[in-house]
C-alpha positions as CSV (number, residue, x, y, z in Angstrom):
1,M,17.5,212.0,100.4
2,R,19.7,213.1,97.4
3,I,18.7,211.0,94.0
4,G,21.1,210.4,91.3
5,V,21.7,207.6,88.4
6,V,23.5,205.1,87.3
7,F,25.4,205.5,84.5
8,P,24.8,203.0,82.2
9,Q,27.6,201.9,80.7
10,T,27.2,198.6,79.9
11,E,24.5,199.7,77.4
12,L,26.4,202.7,75.9
13,G,29.1,200.9,74.2
14,G,32.5,203.2,73.3
15,D,29.8,206.1,71.9
16,V,31.5,209.1,73.4
17,G,28.8,211.5,72.1
18,A,26.3,209.5,74.0
19,V,28.3,209.9,77.3
20,R,28.2,213.5,76.7
21,A,24.6,213.4,76.1
22,Y,23.8,211.2,79.1
23,G,25.7,213.5,81.8
24,Q,24.1,216.7,80.6
25,A,20.4,215.4,79.9
26,V,20.9,214.2,83.7
27,D,22.8,217.1,85.0
28,E,19.9,219.5,83.1
29,L,17.1,217.0,84.5
30,G,18.2,218.2,88.2
31,F,19.5,214.5,89.3
32,A,21.9,215.2,92.1
33,H,24.9,212.9,91.3
34,L,25.8,210.1,88.8
35,L,27.0,206.6,89.9
36,A,29.2,204.6,87.7
37,Y,30.4,200.9,88.0
38,D,34.5,199.6,87.7
39,H,35.8,196.8,85.9
40,V,39.1,197.0,84.1
41,L,39.0,193.8,82.2
42,G,36.2,190.9,81.1
43,A,36.8,187.3,81.4
44,D,36.3,185.3,77.8
45,P,33.4,182.9,78.9
46,S,34.8,180.3,76.3
47,V,38.2,179.7,78.7
48,H,37.0,180.3,81.7
49,I,34.8,177.4,82.1
50,P,32.1,177.9,83.6
51,W,32.0,181.5,84.2
52,T,29.0,182.6,85.9
53,G,30.3,186.1,86.7
54,P,27.5,188.8,85.9
55,Y,30.2,190.5,83.2
56,D,32.5,189.3,80.7
57,V,34.9,189.9,77.4
58,H,32.0,191.3,75.8
59,T,30.9,193.8,78.2
60,T,31.6,197.4,78.0
61,F,33.2,199.5,80.9
62,H,34.6,202.8,80.7
63,E,37.3,203.5,82.9
64,P,35.8,205.8,86.1
65,F,38.1,208.2,87.3
66,V,39.0,208.9,83.5
67,L,35.2,209.0,82.6
68,F,35.1,211.5,85.6
69,G,37.7,213.7,84.4
70,Y,35.6,213.9,81.1
71,L,31.9,214.5,82.8
72,A,33.6,217.1,85.3
73,A,34.4,219.3,82.4
74,V,30.5,219.3,81.0
75,T,28.3,218.8,83.8
76,A,28.1,219.8,87.9
77,L,27.0,216.6,88.9
78,E,28.1,214.9,91.8
79,L,30.4,211.9,90.5
80,V,30.4,208.4,92.4
81,T,32.6,205.1,92.0
82,G,30.5,202.3,93.1
83,I,32.6,200.8,93.3
84,I,36.0,201.0,92.4
85,I,37.8,197.5,93.3
86,L,40.5,199.1,95.8
87,P,42.7,195.8,96.4
88,Q,43.2,195.4,92.6
89,R,44.8,198.8,92.4
90,Q,47.6,200.5,93.4
91,T,46.7,202.3,96.7
92,A,48.7,205.7,96.0
93,L,47.5,205.7,92.1
94,V,43.6,205.4,93.6
95,A,44.9,208.3,96.0
96,K,46.2,210.3,93.5
97,Q,43.6,209.9,91.1
98,A,40.8,210.4,93.4
99,A,42.1,213.9,94.4
100,E,42.3,214.6,90.5
101,V,38.7,214.2,90.2
102,D,37.9,215.9,93.3
103,L,40.0,219.2,92.1
104,L,38.6,218.8,88.9
105,T,34.8,218.5,90.7
106,D,35.3,221.4,92.9
107,G,34.8,218.5,95.6
108,R,31.7,217.0,94.1
109,F,33.3,213.6,94.3
110,R,32.5,210.2,96.7
111,L,34.8,207.6,96.1
112,G,32.9,204.2,96.7
113,V,35.2,201.0,97.1
114,G,34.8,197.3,97.4
115,V,37.0,193.9,97.2
116,G,35.3,192.5,94.0
117,W,34.6,189.4,93.2
118,N,36.7,188.4,89.9
119,A,39.8,186.6,90.3
120,V,40.4,186.8,86.7
121,E,40.8,190.5,86.7
122,Y,43.3,190.2,89.8
123,E,45.3,188.4,88.1
124,A,45.9,190.4,85.6
125,L,46.6,193.5,87.1
126,G,49.4,191.9,89.2
127,K,47.0,191.6,92.5
128,D,46.8,188.7,95.0
129,F,42.9,187.7,95.1
130,S,43.2,185.7,98.6
131,D,44.0,188.6,100.9
132,R,42.1,191.4,99.3
133,G,40.3,191.8,102.1
134,R,43.1,192.0,104.6
135,R,44.9,194.7,102.5
136,Y,41.5,196.8,102.2
137,D,41.6,198.6,105.5
138,E,44.8,199.8,105.4
139,Q,44.6,201.1,101.7
140,V,42.1,203.2,103.3
141,E,43.7,204.3,106.0
142,V,47.0,205.6,103.9
143,M,44.7,207.6,101.1
144,R,43.1,209.5,103.7
145,R,46.8,210.6,104.8
146,L,47.4,211.2,101.4
147,W,44.3,213.2,100.9
148,T,45.6,215.0,104.1
149,E,49.0,215.4,105.0
150,P,51.7,216.9,102.6
151,S,54.2,214.5,103.8
152,V,53.5,210.8,104.4
153,T,55.4,207.8,105.7
154,H,54.0,204.5,106.3
155,Q,55.6,201.2,106.7
156,G,52.7,198.9,107.0
157,R,52.1,195.4,106.5
158,Y,51.2,196.0,102.8
159,E,51.9,199.7,102.2
160,Q,55.3,201.7,102.2
161,I,55.8,205.4,101.7
162,T,58.8,206.7,103.1
163,A,58.1,210.8,103.0
164,A,56.0,211.4,100.1
165,G,53.0,212.7,99.2
166,L,50.4,214.4,96.7
167,A,50.4,217.7,95.1
168,P,47.8,219.7,94.9
169,L,45.8,217.9,97.6
170,P,41.9,217.4,97.3
171,V,39.3,219.8,98.2
172,Q,37.9,217.5,100.6
173,R,40.2,216.9,103.2
174,P,40.0,213.8,103.4
175,I,37.7,212.2,100.2
176,P,34.6,210.5,101.5
177,V,35.2,207.1,100.9
178,W,31.9,204.8,100.9
179,F,32.0,200.9,101.1
180,G,30.0,198.4,99.3
181,G,30.2,194.5,100.9
182,Q,27.0,192.0,101.5
183,S,28.2,190.0,104.5
184,P,28.6,190.6,108.0
185,V,32.6,191.0,107.7
186,A,31.9,194.0,105.2
187,Y,29.2,194.9,107.6
188,R,31.9,195.3,110.3
189,R,34.5,197.3,108.5
190,I,31.7,199.3,107.1
191,G,31.1,200.6,110.7
192,R,34.5,200.7,111.4
193,L,35.9,202.6,108.4
194,A,33.5,203.9,105.8
195,D,32.3,207.4,105.7
196,G,28.8,205.8,104.2
197,W,27.9,202.3,102.3
198,F,25.8,200.9,99.3
199,P,23.5,198.3,100.4
200,Q,23.0,195.2,98.2
201,V,20.2,194.1,99.9
202,L,16.4,195.9,100.0
203,P,14.9,197.8,102.7
204,G,13.3,195.4,105.0
205,A,14.3,192.5,107.7
206,R,17.7,192.0,105.8
207,L,19.1,195.8,105.7
208,D,18.0,196.0,109.0
209,E,19.9,192.9,110.2
210,A,22.9,194.6,108.6
211,R,22.4,197.9,110.0
212,A,22.4,196.3,113.4
213,V,25.9,194.8,112.6
214,I,27.3,198.1,111.5
215,S,26.2,200.2,114.0
216,G,27.7,197.9,116.6
217,A,31.0,198.3,114.7
218,A,30.8,201.7,114.8
219,I,29.5,201.9,118.1
220,A,32.7,199.8,119.1
221,A,35.0,202.0,117.0
222,G,33.8,205.2,118.8
223,R,32.0,206.7,116.2
224,D,28.8,207.7,115.6
225,P,26.3,205.5,113.6
226,A,23.9,207.8,112.8
227,A,27.0,209.9,110.4
228,L,27.2,207.2,108.4
229,G,25.5,208.2,104.5
230,M,23.5,205.6,102.7
231,E,22.7,205.2,99.2
232,G,20.1,202.5,97.8
233,R,20.0,201.7,94.3
234,I,16.1,201.6,92.4
235,S,15.5,200.1,89.2
236,W,13.1,200.8,86.2
237,G,11.5,197.6,85.3
238,P,8.1,196.7,84.5
239,G,5.8,198.2,87.3
240,G,6.9,201.5,86.0
241,V,6.4,204.7,87.5
242,D,4.6,203.4,90.3
243,D,7.2,200.6,91.3
244,L,9.9,203.5,91.2
245,V,7.8,206.0,93.4
246,R,7.3,203.1,96.0
247,H,10.6,201.8,95.9
248,A,12.2,205.1,96.7
249,G,9.8,205.6,99.4
250,K,10.9,202.5,101.0
251,W,14.5,203.6,100.9
252,R,13.8,207.1,102.3
253,D,11.9,205.7,105.6
254,A,14.2,203.3,105.8
255,G,16.9,206.2,106.4
256,A,18.9,206.2,103.3
257,T,20.5,209.6,102.4
258,H,20.8,208.9,99.1
259,V,19.6,207.0,96.4
260,A,20.3,206.4,92.2
261,V,18.3,205.2,89.7
262,N,19.1,202.1,87.4
263,T,17.7,201.8,83.7
264,M,20.3,199.3,82.9
265,G,18.7,196.2,82.3
266,A,15.5,197.0,81.0
267,G,15.4,196.7,77.6
268,L,16.6,200.4,76.6
269,A,18.2,200.3,73.6
270,T,19.9,203.6,72.9
271,V,20.8,206.8,75.0
272,D,18.1,208.6,74.2
273,D,15.9,205.9,75.3
274,H,17.7,206.0,78.7
275,L,16.6,209.7,79.3
276,A,13.4,209.5,78.1
277,T,13.4,207.1,80.7
278,L,14.9,209.5,83.5
279,T,12.9,212.0,82.2
280,I,10.0,210.3,83.4
281,A,12.0,209.3,86.6
282,A,12.7,212.8,87.5
283,E,9.0,214.3,87.0
284,S,7.7,211.1,89.5
285,L,10.4,211.5,92.3
286,G,10.3,215.2,91.9
287,V,14.1,215.6,91.7
288,K,14.1,219.4,91.0
289,S,11.2,219.8,93.8
């Protein structure tokens, strides 16, 4: 099981020095990958009433593709989007940006995608929130073709390309696409299309139920469910090292191929605080062993 980190961008603000220090220290500690969340815009809760989303206009988010271009120059980490909200973005542009990150990292990139929840963001980006799930499947198909074929013609329900392609192509052909989601519809989509997934539930009965739906959909699509990667998430909290190790063990026993350590929401005030905690986590989880 490969162990990485969740980039705490909601708590680092706009400090570029903190971004560099964090990425380089995580690399030196021996973590395998860095996962970053995605939001382009935050909603103003004084206008959008009642606002119940976890993020708003005051929450900081570095744009993942640009962030990864920077981190690719200063680390050797695998970089992972967890997740890019795909239907609110232009498909060909996401494919191009992903291909560029894959080149800059020499193939150390996973593209995590999902449909998102923030209608305010969709409106601002000029995309329809109501049909995002229906567009999603076709977007993944088109991206994979753009990453593997020098010239693509595609006339679909939502996407049209006439004899056009990306250059240069990425190192990985195609780039691995991992999915988020936590509904039966999302689980069936994962089984049909994904290279891996990010569960939103903990190991136990609900994870087992989700995996059963995914496995059934994969088999129906002629795919091997065992070939799908799975990345869990473990958070630093009041239980400290003991809880961290215990939860990592649960994910390992559940068959996770990857896990990411999340230090957001733990009351850590500075990048140095995050890195001190990750130093303890790296030692307790044996990331260099």
